[in-house]
LUMKE-387689 format. One line per field, with one value per residue: x, y negated, z of N, C-alpha, C, O in turn; residue number from 1. Coordinates in Angstrom, 3 decimals. Layout:
n.xx = X;... $
n.yy = Y;... $
n.zz = Z;... $
ca.xx = X;... $
ca.yy = Y;... $
ca.zz = Z;... $
c.xx = X;... $
c.yy = Y;... $
c.zz = Z;... $
o.xx = X;... $
o.yy = Y;... $
o.zz = Z;... $
pos = NUM;... $
//
This chain:
n.xx = -98.366;-96.926;-95.981;-95.346;-92.944;-91.275;-90.217;-89.300;-86.498;-85.903;-84.809;-82.759;-81.144;-80.595;-79.047;-77.022;-75.729;-75.152;-72.953;-70.647;-67.727;-65.841;-63.012;-62.948;-62.180;-63.965;-66.597;-69.235;-70.991;-73.290;-74.446;-77.346;-79.056;-82.068;-84.302;-86.725;-90.123;-93.009;-95.202;-96.409;-99.502;-100.425;-98.840;-99.900;-101.417;-104.842;-107.846;-106.547;-106.046;-105.426;-105.804;-108.832;-109.244;-108.435;-110.260;-112.211;-110.329;-108.251;-104.652;-100.815;-99.418;-96.957;-96.955;-96.801;-93.629;-90.408;-88.213;-85.708;-84.126;-81.928;-80.168;-78.093;-75.648;-73.646;-71.969;-69.254;-69.943;-67.577;-65.785;-66.929;-69.660;-72.177;-74.058;-76.724;-78.907;-80.797;-82.315;-84.793;-86.629;-89.350;-91.369;-94.329;-96.923;-99.736;-101.199;-104.519;-107.300;-111.115;-112.645;-114.995;-115.913;-117.203;-117.859;-120.921;-119.917;-118.295;-116.030;-112.114;-112.778;-111.273;-108.254;-105.629;-103.187;-101.531;-98.783;-96.622;-93.611;-91.624;-89.840;-87.619;-85.133;-83.557;-81.041;-79.084;-76.297;-74.267;-70.674;-69.311;-67.164;-65.540;-64.313;-61.986;-61.420;-61.024;-63.276;-66.457;-69.024;-72.712;-75.301;-78.332;-80.929;-83.723;-85.128;-88.423;-89.847;-92.788;-93.523;-96.182;-97.756;-100.841;-102.819;-105.953;-106.456;-109.061;-110.977;-115.181;-117.065;-120.720;-122.606;-124.645;-126.844;-124.915;-123.426;-120.893;-118.396;-115.693;-113.051;-110.556;-109.190;-107.811;-105.210;-102.779;-99.640;-97.810;-96.096;-94.978;-92.844;-90.408;-87.469;-85.300;-81.877;-78.960;-76.209;-73.017;-69.950;-67.433;-63.870;-62.060;-59.449;-58.864;-61.117;-63.306;-66.033;-67.891;-70.974;-73.469;-76.500;-79.398;-82.863;-85.553;-88.301;-92.037;-95.208;-98.215;-100.997;-103.669;-106.462;-109.240;-112.431;-113.269;-111.950;-111.897;-110.972;-110.024;-107.487;-103.836;-101.061;-97.878;-95.182;-92.826;-90.142;-86.146;-84.105;-80.576;-78.088;-74.919;-72.912;-70.553;-68.675;-65.940;-64.939 $
n.yy = -104.595;-102.693;-103.571;-106.092;-105.301;-104.158;-105.754;-107.641;-106.526;-105.966;-108.161;-108.826;-106.927;-107.957;-109.719;-108.667;-107.492;-110.267;-111.157;-109.882;-109.123;-107.634;-105.514;-104.924;-102.254;-101.492;-100.889;-99.093;-96.716;-94.456;-91.561;-89.372;-85.820;-83.960;-82.195;-82.662;-82.764;-83.429;-83.907;-81.125;-79.989;-80.078;-82.191;-84.789;-87.700;-88.690;-87.904;-87.934;-87.709;-85.130;-83.442;-82.843;-82.743;-79.838;-78.389;-77.449;-76.639;-74.691;-74.644;-75.305;-77.008;-77.349;-76.833;-79.053;-79.981;-80.733;-82.310;-84.550;-87.603;-90.012;-93.694;-95.150;-98.339;-99.390;-100.763;-101.770;-102.749;-103.913;-101.502;-99.394;-99.639;-99.645;-101.374;-100.521;-100.910;-99.150;-96.842;-94.169;-91.484;-88.931;-86.907;-84.938;-82.519;-80.479;-78.420;-76.915;-74.633;-74.326;-73.391;-71.562;-72.092;-71.312;-72.197;-72.428;-70.158;-68.717;-69.716;-70.679;-73.832;-76.298;-78.254;-81.207;-82.292;-85.463;-86.483;-89.366;-90.948;-93.547;-94.821;-97.858;-98.850;-99.885;-99.943;-98.949;-98.179;-95.676;-95.083;-92.843;-91.943;-93.494;-95.005;-94.089;-91.886;-88.701;-86.869;-87.971;-88.264;-89.762;-91.519;-93.330;-95.642;-97.447;-99.568;-98.944;-99.734;-97.959;-97.370;-96.188;-93.499;-91.719;-89.347;-87.881;-84.871;-83.530;-81.625;-81.855;-81.329;-82.148;-82.459;-82.611;-81.608;-79.595;-79.449;-79.171;-81.411;-83.236;-85.969;-88.463;-89.676;-92.494;-93.687;-96.507;-97.989;-100.184;-99.356;-100.202;-98.645;-96.711;-95.678;-93.252;-91.800;-89.210;-87.630;-86.542;-86.764;-85.781;-86.824;-86.421;-87.679;-90.586;-92.178;-90.494;-88.569;-86.124;-84.599;-84.282;-84.654;-85.908;-86.740;-88.841;-90.508;-92.388;-93.046;-94.915;-94.981;-96.512;-95.685;-95.420;-95.663;-93.697;-91.810;-88.742;-88.712;-91.262;-91.660;-91.607;-90.282;-90.513;-89.671;-87.635;-85.154;-85.833;-83.157;-84.006;-83.279;-85.189;-87.459;-89.121;-92.124;-94.309;-98.290 $
n.zz = 15.808;14.782;12.230;13.116;14.624;13.254;10.978;12.568;12.817;10.567;9.563;11.498;11.042;8.471;9.372;10.276;8.231;7.085;8.548;9.017;7.463;5.250;3.857;0.317;-0.228;2.507;2.106;0.638;-1.549;-0.808;-1.836;-2.506;-2.230;-2.147;0.153;1.139;3.743;4.240;7.290;9.559;10.217;12.449;13.065;11.711;11.309;12.953;10.785;8.506;5.247;3.648;5.907;5.608;3.615;3.330;4.112;2.546;0.699;-1.496;0.438;1.406;3.379;3.489;1.041;-0.194;0.475;-1.624;-3.615;-3.061;-3.708;-3.505;-2.705;-1.142;0.345;1.726;4.637;6.721;10.124;12.189;13.618;14.724;13.777;11.090;8.691;6.086;3.025;0.967;-1.349;-2.154;-3.493;-3.973;-4.643;-5.474;-6.743;-6.357;-7.344;-6.684;-5.576;-4.771;-1.696;-0.895;-3.591;-6.653;-10.176;-12.569;-14.111;-13.117;-12.876;-11.141;-9.324;-9.720;-9.234;-8.870;-6.420;-5.801;-5.269;-4.401;-3.129;-2.470;-0.234;0.592;2.411;5.911;7.440;10.666;11.699;14.476;14.232;16.261;17.037;15.220;12.404;11.182;11.153;9.903;10.107;10.496;12.752;12.992;13.606;14.143;12.847;11.821;9.893;7.350;3.728;2.615;-0.450;-2.053;-3.633;-4.140;-5.928;-6.323;-9.093;-11.180;-11.256;-9.572;-7.078;-6.990;-4.225;-3.602;-6.404;-6.886;-8.502;-10.957;-12.032;-13.669;-12.249;-11.588;-8.621;-7.941;-5.111;-4.483;-3.110;-0.242;2.952;6.252;8.302;10.746;10.729;10.956;11.255;11.055;11.158;9.713;7.853;5.659;5.295;2.081;1.256;0.397;-1.059;-1.489;0.884;2.163;2.859;5.009;6.156;8.462;8.119;9.386;8.857;8.909;8.976;8.113;5.740;4.670;2.865;-0.002;-0.520;-2.003;-1.059;0.946;3.241;5.585;5.886;5.199;5.590;5.807;6.930;7.708;6.989;5.981;4.238;3.486;1.389;1.349;-0.724;0.097;-1.483;-1.777;-2.079 $
ca.xx = -97.776;-95.512;-95.106;-93.873;-91.121;-91.037;-90.065;-87.757;-85.666;-85.253;-84.467;-81.795;-80.432;-80.671;-78.136;-75.729;-74.742;-73.906;-72.007;-70.280;-67.282;-65.021;-62.266;-63.335;-61.902;-64.334;-67.560;-68.922;-71.939;-73.474;-75.561;-77.805;-79.465;-81.927;-85.405;-88.390;-91.148;-93.944;-95.077;-97.479;-101.051;-100.459;-98.534;-100.163;-103.303;-106.041;-108.842;-105.928;-106.817;-105.406;-106.767;-109.619;-109.021;-107.975;-110.850;-112.408;-109.754;-106.819;-103.418;-100.740;-99.542;-96.230;-96.908;-96.235;-92.618;-89.742;-87.372;-85.517;-82.674;-81.622;-78.616;-77.580;-75.070;-73.371;-70.920;-68.820;-69.677;-66.587;-65.268;-68.070;-71.528;-72.406;-75.510;-77.078;-79.700;-81.102;-84.054;-85.339;-87.379;-89.964;-92.562;-95.508;-98.153;-100.016;-102.485;-105.765;-109.154;-112.494;-112.190;-115.852;-116.959;-116.553;-118.120;-121.668;-119.986;-116.938;-113.997;-112.289;-112.729;-109.205;-108.021;-104.504;-103.795;-100.126;-98.116;-95.138;-92.951;-90.528;-88.810;-86.658;-84.548;-82.827;-80.427;-77.300;-75.597;-73.295;-70.354;-68.443;-65.594;-65.058;-64.236;-60.628;-61.539;-61.368;-64.744;-67.363;-70.344;-72.995;-76.843;-78.867;-81.830;-83.652;-87.414;-89.150;-90.873;-92.408;-93.991;-96.761;-99.639;-102.133;-104.395;-107.096;-107.135;-109.198;-113.068;-114.983;-118.364;-121.007;-123.022;-126.399;-126.824;-123.551;-122.890;-119.305;-117.823;-114.522;-112.856;-109.026;-108.743;-105.707;-104.617;-101.143;-99.455;-97.137;-96.566;-93.637;-92.553;-89.683;-86.935;-83.870;-81.268;-78.455;-75.758;-71.675;-69.425;-65.258;-63.268;-61.209;-58.902;-58.957;-62.465;-64.697;-66.410;-68.802;-71.191;-75.139;-78.158;-81.263;-83.399;-87.552;-89.451;-93.210;-95.964;-99.488;-101.978;-105.159;-107.142;-110.458;-113.586;-113.108;-111.342;-112.909;-110.570;-109.440;-105.658;-101.972;-99.600;-95.921;-94.437;-92.118;-88.434;-85.222;-82.901;-79.949;-76.230;-74.214;-71.677;-70.040;-68.001;-65.937;-64.677 $
ca.yy = -104.286;-102.023;-104.432;-107.229;-104.960;-103.998;-107.250;-108.539;-105.541;-106.177;-109.526;-108.550;-105.743;-108.859;-110.405;-107.953;-107.371;-110.925;-111.497;-108.742;-109.572;-106.307;-105.873;-103.629;-101.024;-100.295;-100.565;-97.948;-96.128;-93.367;-90.716;-88.108;-85.120;-82.710;-81.602;-83.713;-82.472;-83.798;-83.724;-80.171;-80.046;-80.072;-83.351;-85.713;-89.139;-88.122;-89.120;-87.820;-87.598;-83.951;-82.778;-83.176;-81.351;-78.286;-77.459;-76.766;-76.567;-73.802;-74.954;-75.387;-78.109;-76.264;-76.727;-81.078;-79.544;-81.017;-82.492;-86.283;-88.572;-91.501;-93.973;-96.845;-99.511;-99.673;-101.984;-101.867;-103.989;-103.479;-100.360;-98.143;-100.126;-100.097;-101.026;-100.483;-100.774;-98.196;-96.389;-92.545;-90.373;-87.593;-86.364;-83.623;-82.251;-79.203;-77.726;-76.652;-74.626;-74.726;-72.048;-71.062;-72.271;-71.312;-72.861;-71.560;-69.391;-67.843;-69.310;-71.725;-75.393;-76.330;-79.730;-81.287;-83.428;-85.480;-87.909;-90.108;-91.898;-94.453;-95.311;-98.648;-98.919;-101.380;-98.894;-99.587;-96.729;-96.056;-93.983;-92.644;-91.504;-95.290;-95.037;-93.215;-90.424;-86.983;-86.078;-89.031;-88.396;-91.470;-91.828;-94.643;-95.951;-98.832;-99.431;-98.245;-99.992;-96.874;-97.354;-94.446;-93.873;-90.431;-89.225;-85.967;-85.635;-81.637;-80.774;-81.789;-80.446;-83.204;-81.289;-82.608;-80.779;-78.360;-79.294;-79.756;-82.721;-83.894;-87.244;-88.892;-91.119;-93.072;-94.745;-97.249;-98.803;-99.726;-99.334;-100.743;-97.707;-96.639;-94.440;-92.442;-90.893;-88.763;-86.880;-86.308;-86.539;-85.073;-87.855;-86.260;-88.297;-92.153;-92.737;-89.685;-87.671;-85.340;-84.285;-83.580;-85.578;-85.693;-88.399;-88.819;-91.287;-92.463;-94.429;-94.267;-95.550;-96.623;-94.731;-96.460;-94.656;-92.667;-89.717;-88.212;-88.906;-93.072;-92.260;-90.825;-89.443;-90.381;-88.739;-86.463;-85.493;-85.329;-82.760;-84.106;-83.266;-86.959;-87.920;-91.144;-93.291;-95.657;-98.595 $
ca.zz = 16.141;14.379;11.433;13.691;15.112;11.487;10.546;13.555;13.031;9.172;10.030;12.161;10.054;7.297;10.163;10.372;7.022;6.061;9.497;7.929;5.719;5.137;2.393;-0.707;-0.292;3.863;1.650;0.031;-2.808;-0.333;-3.316;-1.437;-3.229;-0.689;0.333;2.095;4.114;5.502;8.521;9.756;9.844;14.186;13.545;11.559;12.054;12.939;9.711;6.988;3.569;3.500;6.730;5.599;1.811;3.746;5.067;1.717;-0.425;-0.564;-0.702;2.692;3.620;2.773;-1.039;-0.977;0.173;-3.052;-3.763;-2.666;-4.139;-2.858;-2.590;-0.422;0.181;3.004;4.806;7.603;10.698;13.307;13.336;15.018;13.039;10.016;7.796;5.006;3.130;0.559;-1.943;-2.609;-4.633;-3.992;-5.758;-5.991;-7.495;-5.657;-7.334;-5.895;-6.042;-3.935;-1.074;-1.620;-4.490;-8.222;-11.306;-13.067;-15.392;-12.006;-13.240;-10.384;-9.440;-9.800;-9.259;-8.836;-5.162;-6.301;-3.634;-4.875;-2.342;-3.319;0.388;0.353;4.110;6.156;8.253;11.083;12.371;15.380;14.635;18.198;16.320;14.640;11.326;11.004;11.280;8.766;10.616;10.904;12.569;13.059;14.221;13.808;13.087;11.038;9.164;5.588;3.397;1.537;-1.427;-2.614;-4.756;-4.299;-6.456;-6.880;-10.826;-12.074;-11.052;-8.539;-6.980;-6.884;-2.822;-3.854;-7.017;-6.744;-10.169;-11.317;-13.031;-13.662;-12.070;-10.898;-7.737;-7.455;-4.777;-4.200;-1.597;0.157;4.277;7.316;9.213;11.746;10.402;11.716;10.341;12.369;10.490;9.982;7.192;6.333;4.080;1.022;1.755;1.118;-1.519;-1.369;1.801;2.253;4.218;5.647;6.652;8.155;8.328;9.786;8.072;9.921;8.349;8.181;4.386;4.217;1.695;0.009;-0.062;-2.922;-0.706;2.015;4.738;5.400;5.904;4.324;6.639;4.526;7.497;7.270;7.141;4.542;4.492;2.346;0.955;0.490;-1.619;0.191;-2.554;-0.586;-3.144 $
c.xx = -96.609;-94.625;-94.546;-92.803;-90.306;-89.766;-88.826;-86.749;-85.022;-83.960;-83.019;-80.973;-79.657;-79.102;-76.277;-74.541;-74.091;-72.797;-70.824;-69.327;-66.002;-64.494;-62.661;-63.767;-62.988;-65.875;-67.962;-70.642;-72.221;-74.629;-75.983;-79.403;-79.873;-83.355;-86.021;-89.446;-91.743;-94.629;-96.199;-99.035;-101.323;-100.284;-98.892;-101.883;-103.521;-107.122;-107.358;-106.156;-107.062;-105.794;-108.115;-109.282;-109.107;-108.872;-112.032;-111.760;-108.393;-105.370;-103.048;-99.981;-97.521;-95.490;-95.733;-94.245;-91.882;-88.292;-87.004;-83.891;-82.503;-79.793;-79.185;-75.786;-75.113;-71.915;-70.909;-69.279;-68.790;-66.009;-66.239;-69.111;-71.082;-73.646;-75.926;-78.379;-79.939;-82.174;-83.795;-86.529;-88.058;-91.076;-93.209;-96.176;-98.730;-101.137;-103.484;-106.952;-109.584;-111.588;-114.004;-116.919;-116.130;-117.624;-119.124;-121.168;-118.440;-115.963;-113.960;-112.718;-112.098;-109.466;-106.460;-104.362;-102.048;-99.513;-96.503;-95.297;-92.067;-89.690;-87.331;-86.184;-83.416;-82.279;-79.122;-77.335;-73.895;-72.268;-68.771;-67.992;-64.938;-64.896;-63.434;-60.074;-61.986;-63.066;-65.780;-68.700;-71.001;-74.485;-77.398;-80.148;-82.375;-85.902;-87.040;-89.759;-91.552;-93.627;-94.677;-97.593;-100.245;-102.976;-104.746;-107.029;-107.647;-110.611;-113.388;-116.680;-119.212;-122.360;-124.233;-126.763;-126.243;-123.221;-121.369;-118.300;-116.015;-114.217;-111.890;-109.629;-107.962;-105.567;-103.391;-101.096;-98.243;-96.925;-94.581;-93.605;-91.206;-88.610;-85.421;-82.776;-79.921;-77.661;-74.007;-71.240;-67.678;-64.224;-62.566;-60.747;-59.515;-60.762;-63.129;-64.666;-67.600;-69.315;-72.201;-75.599;-79.103;-81.794;-85.275;-87.476;-90.604;-93.403;-96.779;-100.698;-102.731;-105.936;-108.158;-111.583;-113.508;-112.803;-112.023;-112.115;-109.718;-107.514;-105.003;-101.173;-99.003;-95.420;-93.246;-90.611;-86.920;-84.384;-81.630;-78.371;-76.144;-72.944;-71.428;-68.567;-67.537;-65.393;-63.205 $
c.yy = -103.905;-102.796;-105.531;-106.631;-104.972;-104.834;-107.894;-107.429;-105.330;-107.601;-109.511;-107.865;-107.509;-109.675;-110.205;-108.168;-108.658;-111.367;-110.711;-109.103;-108.041;-106.192;-104.852;-102.939;-100.335;-100.529;-99.105;-97.678;-94.904;-92.171;-89.354;-87.794;-83.734;-82.604;-82.821;-82.514;-82.461;-83.072;-82.042;-80.773;-80.362;-81.170;-84.754;-86.572;-88.125;-88.927;-89.016;-86.973;-86.196;-82.296;-81.767;-82.504;-80.091;-77.871;-77.378;-76.689;-75.734;-74.480;-75.331;-76.879;-78.756;-76.392;-78.188;-80.924;-80.292;-81.545;-83.682;-86.022;-89.148;-92.137;-95.029;-96.863;-99.351;-100.432;-101.977;-102.999;-103.858;-102.625;-99.413;-98.369;-100.277;-99.457;-101.412;-100.978;-100.340;-98.251;-94.838;-92.874;-89.481;-87.710;-85.455;-83.434;-80.556;-79.051;-76.962;-75.758;-74.538;-73.426;-71.119;-71.142;-72.155;-72.054;-72.309;-70.233;-68.144;-68.117;-70.483;-73.208;-75.557;-77.441;-80.111;-82.201;-83.563;-86.881;-88.038;-90.803;-92.373;-94.649;-96.848;-99.332;-99.642;-100.252;-99.354;-98.212;-97.139;-94.928;-93.705;-92.503;-92.932;-94.824;-94.639;-91.871;-88.953;-87.164;-87.162;-88.309;-89.352;-90.915;-92.744;-94.807;-97.345;-98.977;-99.607;-99.000;-98.919;-97.360;-96.114;-95.067;-92.213;-90.374;-87.580;-86.429;-83.852;-82.387;-81.207;-81.549;-81.727;-81.806;-81.548;-81.634;-78.960;-78.305;-80.155;-80.948;-83.258;-85.049;-87.503;-89.688;-91.119;-94.200;-95.219;-97.790;-98.961;-100.181;-99.237;-99.646;-97.182;-95.441;-94.427;-91.888;-90.303;-87.381;-86.866;-86.673;-86.056;-86.071;-86.447;-87.119;-89.836;-93.320;-92.119;-89.404;-87.162;-85.160;-84.659;-84.511;-85.149;-86.576;-88.096;-90.416;-91.405;-93.755;-93.822;-95.725;-95.582;-96.042;-96.304;-95.010;-93.696;-91.238;-89.952;-88.355;-90.499;-92.802;-91.049;-90.830;-90.060;-90.336;-87.564;-86.510;-84.823;-84.272;-82.684;-83.473;-84.691;-86.269;-89.488;-91.353;-94.630;-96.281;-100.058 $
c.zz = 15.960;13.462;11.642;14.190;14.230;11.200;10.951;13.493;11.416;9.590;11.028;11.589;9.240;7.696;10.022;9.558;6.627;7.427;8.714;6.560;5.453;3.411;1.524;-0.233;1.591;3.121;0.754;-0.191;-1.387;-1.181;-2.289;-2.579;-1.386;-1.276;1.082;2.459;4.752;6.786;8.646;9.891;11.897;13.710;12.949;12.080;12.240;11.467;7.733;5.980;3.109;4.312;6.569;3.780;2.612;4.456;4.335;0.436;-0.290;-1.250;1.426;2.506;3.219;1.731;-1.484;-0.269;-0.851;-2.583;-4.020;-2.861;-3.272;-2.650;-1.887;-0.316;1.253;3.706;6.232;9.083;11.925;13.031;13.813;14.739;11.833;9.829;6.404;4.526;1.569;-0.431;-2.141;-3.358;-4.122;-4.503;-5.815;-6.209;-6.749;-6.081;-6.491;-5.913;-4.929;-3.213;-0.844;-2.523;-6.426;-9.300;-11.358;-13.223;-14.320;-12.078;-11.564;-10.857;-8.885;-10.024;-8.457;-7.819;-5.457;-5.138;-4.360;-3.578;-2.645;-1.865;0.508;1.916;4.483;7.204;9.373;12.076;12.930;15.130;15.714;18.208;15.935;13.197;9.847;11.165;10.354;9.058;11.425;11.623;13.214;13.293;13.833;13.712;12.501;10.132;7.438;5.595;2.286;1.101;-2.057;-3.549;-4.592;-5.231;-6.356;-8.216;-10.796;-11.744;-9.725;-8.890;-6.261;-5.875;-3.264;-5.219;-6.755;-8.624;-10.141;-12.230;-12.587;-13.597;-11.606;-10.309;-7.279;-5.859;-4.076;-2.777;-1.090;1.688;5.046;8.280;9.747;10.947;11.007;11.142;11.638;11.162;10.488;8.019;7.030;5.097;3.406;0.049;1.210;0.927;-1.735;0.776;1.483;3.000;4.036;6.276;6.879;8.942;8.589;8.753;9.075;8.756;7.676;6.999;4.635;2.989;1.684;0.322;-0.796;-1.979;0.787;3.418;4.465;5.550;5.196;5.346;5.745;5.674;7.124;7.589;6.032;5.348;3.650;2.271;0.775;-0.079;-1.133;-1.093;-2.253;-1.529;-1.876 $
o.xx = -95.560;-93.400;-93.661;-91.734;-89.171;-88.582;-87.867;-85.981;-83.988;-82.750;-82.350;-79.820;-78.548;-78.271;-75.215;-73.385;-72.994;-71.769;-70.226;-69.629;-65.165;-65.025;-62.724;-64.899;-62.879;-66.644;-67.158;-71.488;-71.161;-75.792;-75.269;-80.211;-79.240;-83.713;-85.424;-89.634;-91.648;-94.533;-96.822;-99.450;-102.360;-101.363;-98.403;-102.870;-102.996;-107.144;-107.303;-106.402;-108.066;-105.954;-108.408;-109.241;-110.050;-108.646;-113.052;-112.326;-107.584;-104.999;-103.850;-100.080;-97.031;-94.307;-94.782;-93.546;-92.791;-87.568;-87.558;-83.021;-82.920;-78.729;-80.271;-74.952;-76.129;-70.889;-71.896;-68.844;-69.490;-65.462;-66.324;-69.949;-70.038;-74.200;-75.550;-79.105;-79.353;-82.892;-82.658;-87.140;-87.252;-91.642;-92.561;-96.869;-97.950;-102.125;-103.029;-107.872;-108.823;-110.609;-113.933;-118.073;-115.165;-118.415;-119.166;-121.703;-117.865;-114.980;-114.934;-112.924;-111.978;-110.409;-106.112;-105.187;-101.280;-99.969;-95.641;-96.324;-91.337;-88.499;-86.143;-86.851;-82.499;-83.153;-78.227;-78.109;-72.989;-72.573;-67.662;-67.441;-63.872;-65.750;-63.642;-59.051;-63.082;-63.883;-65.902;-69.441;-70.343;-74.666;-76.834;-80.780;-81.659;-87.073;-86.142;-90.360;-91.048;-94.574;-94.030;-97.956;-99.607;-103.838;-104.080;-107.283;-106.838;-111.039;-112.579;-117.339;-118.757;-122.841;-124.993;-127.052;-126.741;-122.940;-120.942;-117.533;-115.454;-114.698;-111.791;-110.462;-107.347;-105.890;-102.913;-101.872;-97.428;-97.433;-93.554;-94.442;-90.518;-89.095;-84.681;-83.155;-79.858;-78.281;-73.621;-72.092;-66.872;-64.073;-62.510;-61.069;-60.614;-61.329;-64.063;-63.851;-68.323;-68.802;-72.369;-74.892;-79.779;-81.447;-85.986;-86.580;-90.482;-92.756;-96.667;-101.028;-103.082;-105.347;-108.187;-111.554;-113.694;-113.226;-112.452;-112.629;-109.027;-106.601;-105.444;-100.687;-99.636;-94.848;-93.154;-89.973;-86.788;-84.043;-81.383;-77.686;-77.005;-72.321;-71.814;-67.671;-68.151;-65.019;-62.459 $
o.yy = -104.291;-102.907;-106.067;-107.239;-105.437;-104.496;-108.396;-107.534;-104.730;-107.728;-110.544;-108.294;-107.994;-110.097;-110.803;-108.574;-108.689;-111.956;-111.232;-109.284;-108.342;-106.495;-103.741;-102.674;-99.162;-100.174;-98.273;-98.147;-94.461;-92.234;-88.625;-88.485;-83.180;-82.767;-83.821;-81.537;-81.846;-81.889;-81.860;-81.905;-80.806;-81.760;-85.775;-86.266;-87.036;-90.130;-89.577;-85.767;-85.793;-81.118;-80.659;-81.324;-79.339;-77.089;-77.242;-76.670;-75.891;-74.737;-75.504;-77.636;-79.839;-76.255;-78.417;-81.878;-80.891;-81.300;-84.253;-85.199;-88.841;-91.532;-95.606;-96.019;-99.178;-100.529;-102.096;-104.146;-103.639;-102.768;-98.433;-97.590;-100.802;-98.400;-102.387;-101.485;-101.062;-99.242;-94.383;-93.887;-88.805;-88.773;-84.642;-84.418;-79.604;-79.424;-76.362;-76.375;-74.615;-72.782;-69.910;-70.715;-72.618;-72.652;-71.430;-69.261;-67.151;-67.480;-70.950;-73.686;-75.225;-77.880;-79.391;-83.113;-82.601;-87.849;-87.222;-91.163;-91.625;-94.668;-96.527;-100.213;-99.992;-99.646;-100.073;-97.598;-97.893;-93.828;-94.236;-92.605;-93.320;-93.969;-94.675;-91.192;-88.398;-87.555;-87.211;-87.746;-89.996;-89.714;-93.195;-94.117;-98.339;-98.606;-100.036;-99.417;-98.892;-97.704;-95.170;-96.152;-91.521;-91.234;-86.545;-87.549;-82.984;-83.508;-81.157;-81.535;-82.308;-80.784;-80.582;-80.530;-77.849;-77.481;-81.183;-80.676;-83.520;-85.746;-86.687;-90.431;-90.377;-95.387;-94.532;-97.967;-98.068;-101.267;-98.661;-99.738;-97.216;-94.356;-95.337;-91.314;-90.757;-86.507;-87.304;-86.786;-85.987;-85.596;-85.441;-87.385;-90.193;-94.192;-92.654;-89.774;-87.659;-85.325;-85.389;-85.198;-84.357;-87.063;-87.274;-91.035;-90.727;-94.611;-92.827;-96.864;-94.495;-96.379;-97.348;-93.969;-92.609;-90.089;-90.913;-88.126;-90.807;-93.603;-89.973;-91.877;-90.215;-91.425;-86.826;-87.391;-83.706;-84.314;-81.620;-83.294;-85.366;-85.211;-90.559;-90.532;-95.694;-95.466;-100.842 $
o.zz = 16.477;13.482;10.975;14.260;14.135;11.228;10.365;14.450;11.123;9.780;11.047;11.641;9.460;6.893;9.854;9.682;6.068;7.091;7.773;5.380;6.303;2.343;2.050;0.172;1.947;4.014;0.333;0.571;-0.945;-0.784;-1.600;-3.199;-0.488;-2.443;1.478;1.734;5.814;7.112;7.601;9.638;12.389;13.639;13.434;12.749;12.010;11.205;6.639;5.949;2.522;3.992;7.015;3.431;2.368;5.380;5.010;-0.657;0.624;-2.396;2.344;1.541;2.899;1.418;-2.231;-0.612;-1.426;-1.619;-4.960;-2.578;-2.155;-2.521;-1.948;-0.645;1.926;3.033;6.958;8.972;12.913;11.938;13.072;15.194;11.445;10.134;5.754;5.382;0.762;-0.563;-2.268;-3.699;-3.482;-4.758;-6.474;-5.948;-6.734;-5.448;-5.517;-6.448;-3.964;-3.591;-0.621;-2.538;-7.034;-8.571;-10.497;-12.690;-14.766;-11.699;-10.974;-11.973;-7.706;-10.683;-7.521;-7.885;-5.445;-4.529;-4.684;-3.003;-3.294;-2.179;0.477;2.458;3.740;7.822;8.930;12.811;12.577;15.589;15.775;19.304;16.411;12.966;8.634;11.252;10.267;8.224;12.649;10.817;14.031;13.092;12.836;14.512;12.622;10.044;6.714;6.586;1.164;1.808;-2.511;-4.004;-5.385;-5.415;-6.329;-8.659;-10.470;-12.020;-8.799;-9.930;-5.276;-6.364;-3.324;-4.758;-6.572;-9.495;-9.616;-13.153;-11.523;-14.490;-10.689;-10.828;-6.513;-5.829;-3.173;-1.838;-1.321;1.965;4.687;9.178;8.727;10.628;11.381;10.121;12.781;10.555;11.571;7.138;7.958;3.972;4.112;-1.109;1.634;1.586;-2.332;1.622;0.620;4.107;3.059;7.014;6.222;10.017;8.011;8.180;10.095;8.153;6.959;7.328;5.095;1.961;2.337;0.978;-0.249;-2.109;1.426;4.513;3.494;5.349;4.792;5.773;4.700;5.729;6.143;8.165;5.532;6.530;3.083;3.278;0.210;0.017;-1.602;-1.293;-2.328;-2.373;-2.463 $
pos = 1;2;3;4;5;6;7;8;9;10;11;12;13;14;15;16;17;18;19;20;21;22;23;24;25;26;27;28;29;30;31;32;33;34;35;36;37;38;39;40;41;42;43;44;45;46;47;48;49;50;51;52;53;54;55;56;57;58;59;60;61;62;63;64;65;66;67;68;69;70;71;72;73;74;75;76;77;78;79;80;81;82;83;84;85;86;87;88;89;90;91;92;93;94;95;96;97;98;99;100;101;102;103;104;105;106;107;108;109;110;111;112;113;114;115;116;117;118;119;120;121;122;123;124;125;126;127;128;129;130;131;132;133;134;135;136;137;138;139;140;141;142;143;144;145;146;147;148;149;150;151;152;153;154;155;156;157;158;159;160;161;162;163;164;165;166;167;168;169;170;171;172;173;174;175;176;177;178;179;180;181;182;183;184;185;186;187;188;189;190;191;192;193;194;195;196;197;198;199;200;201;202;203;204;205;206;207;208;209;210;211;212;213;214;215;216;217;218;219;220;221;222;223;224;225;226;227;228;229;230;231 $
//
């Protein structure tokens, strides 16, 4: 059901952008830089692989917070709406050790948990004050295609005989989910604007049998500084 609604919204966004006939000076490129904070332990989907790993590995969910960059092409649809398509990138590697076990020589049993998310988004924003003010707040939403890759690399315990072995387990794919945005920008002349934006994304990935948890929660929050270049 979520996928059908998401594809319907994407089609509506495409129609909005196709119907817009802005002059060149109205279009803009929005560049963003900031941080991505994944959902915490209490908000993650049931069966999430990080929830399962947290029962025997030492790490915090906040360890997966990382930098976030993005770019978005924005096109006005009248005075109070604008549509956009964009892409972002975040990646984090978290080193971990087993909580209650060490190797036979007394050394720690170490592995890296690695998560990369590349969201492609289509959004519509509402500008309640319009596009001709020095201060332009906005709120909106849309759909995201979350391209992801998750891996566990390092040392693992075979609990049948408690031997330690090295291995690499990886999974990747793409998921569709909702996106919400809220922010404001301050115009610096006719062609530049600085601002800040809060962005929420949601999505759930299915993992293979190599992982202890069948799901990977891709949801989280972006806190971004923005630079808008108008053409």
